[in-house]
C-alpha positions in Angstrom: -0.1 0.2 0.4 0.8 3.4 -0.5 1.1 6.3 1.3 -1.3 8.3 -1.6 -3.8 4.6 -0.8 -3.5 4.9 2.8 -4.1 8.8 3.1 -6.8 7.7 0.8 -8.6 5.4 3.3 -7.9 7.9 6.5 -10.9 9.8 4.1 -13.2 7.7 3.2 -13.3 6.6 7.0 -13.9 10.7 7.2 -17.2 11.2 4.8 -18.2 7.8 6.6 -17.7 9.7 10.3 -19.3 12.4 8.8 -22.4 10.8 7.1 -23.4 9.5 10.0 -23.4 12.7 11.7 -23.4 11.9 15.8 -20.3 13.4 18.0 -17.0 13.0 16.5 -19.1 14.8 13.4 -19.3 17.6 15.9 -16.1 17.6 17.6 -14.2 17.4 14.1 -15.9 19.0 10.7 -13.3 21.6 10.0 -10.9 18.7 10.4 -7.7 19.5 8.0 -5.8 16.2 7.5 -2.0 16.8 6.4 -0.5 13.2 5.8 -1.5 10.6 5.8 1.4 6.9 5.6 0.2 3.4 7.1 -0.1 3.6 10.6 0.7 7.9 10.8 -1.7 10.4 10.3 -1.2 14.3 11.0 -3.9 16.8 11.1 -5.2 19.9 12.2 -7.4 22.0 12.6 -8.8 25.5 15.0 -10.3 26.1 18.3 -13.4 27.2 18.1 -15.6 28.6 20.8 -17.6 25.0 20.5 -14.6 23.4 21.7 -14.0 25.8 25.2 -14.6 24.6 28.4 -15.9 26.9 31.3 -12.3 29.1 32.2 -11.8 29.5 28.3 -8.9 26.5 28.0 -9.2 24.0 25.6 -12.1 20.9 27.5 -9.7 17.6 27.8 -13.1 16.0 27.0 -12.9 17.0 23.6 -9.1 16.1 24.1 -9.4 13.5 24.6 -11.7 12.7 21.7 -9.2 14.4 19.2 -6.4 11.2 20.5 -10.0 8.6 19.9 -10.6 10.4 16.4 -6.4 10.9 16.0 -5.8 7.1 17.0 -8.4 6.0 15.2 -7.8 7.4 11.8 -4.4 6.0 12.2 -5.6 2.5 11.6 -7.8 3.8 9.3 -3.9 4.4 7.2 -3.8 0.6 7.3 -6.3 -0.1 4.9 -10.3 -0.8 7.5 -13.1 0.4 6.1 -13.8 0.9 9.9 -11.6 1.0 12.8 -13.4 -1.0 16.4 -14.0 -0.3 19.4 -12.0 1.5 22.0 -10.6 -0.9 24.7 -8.8 1.7 26.9 -7.5 5.3 26.4 -6.2 7.8 28.8 -4.3 10.6 28.1 -2.3 13.2 29.5 -2.5 17.6 29.5 0.6 19.2 29.3 -0.3 23.0 28.6 -3.0 25.2 27.5 -4.3 25.7 24.3 -7.5 28.1 24.0 -10.2 29.6 21.5 -8.5 30.1 18.7 -5.6 27.9 18.7 -4.0 26.3 16.2 -4.1 22.4 16.9 -1.8 20.4 15.4 -2.1 15.6 16.4 0.6 13.4 15.0 -0.8 10.6 15.7 0.9 6.8 15.3 0.0 3.4 15.7 2.6 1.9 17.8 0.8 -2.1 17.4 -0.4 -3.4 14.8 -1.5 -6.9 16.3 -4.0 -10.0 15.3 -6.9 -8.8 17.8 -5.7 -4.9 19.5 -3.6 -2.1 17.4 -2.0 0.2 20.4 -2.0 3.6 19.0 -0.1 7.5 20.4 -1.6 10.9 19.9 0.7 14.1 20.9 -1.4 17.1 20.3 0.3 20.6 19.5 -0.4 24.0 18.6 2.5 25.6 17.4 5.8 24.6 19.1 3.9 23.6 22.5 3.0 19.8 23.5 -0.8 20.5 24.6 -1.1 16.6 25.0 -0.5 13.0 24.4 -2.7 10.3 25.1 -2.3 5.9 24.3 -5.9 4.8 22.7 -5.9 0.8 22.4 -8.6 -0.5 20.4 -10.2 -4.4 19.6 -9.9 -4.5 15.9 -10.4 -8.3 15.3 -13.7 -7.9 13.1 -12.2 -5.7 11.4 -8.9 -7.9 9.7 -11.5 -10.4 8.6 -13.9 -7.9 6.8 -10.9 -6.5 5.1 -9.7 -10.1 4.6 -13.1 -11.2 3.6 -13.2 -8.2 1.1 
């Protein structure tokens, strides 16, 4: 698989999420994919008022969702049409960001096993590391579907 194929799989998943609506589509309707290769996706999104907490900082729940979505896109870059279900997600918040911040995420698949995929997502605002997270997903059923095309 090539990088252009990987970005195609990522864009296909994003389109499917938008078509279904729901929370992910609401949170990431204006996400821009910067690059994608197998197991690695980078994207950006500008923090709007909708993504802020009560004191004006970027909401930790929104950043956590970005870890979830970013990890899922990195898995999709392997050619999956769907990316399984989350089994574990952890996020460390390291610095503040706020409205108007250009957030860049860097998502990598650390390991893709028979049943589980492990990802890491780093989230930046400029040169500042805002948050970092790890995300584990159960992917066995997705691999079965992919293998039975």
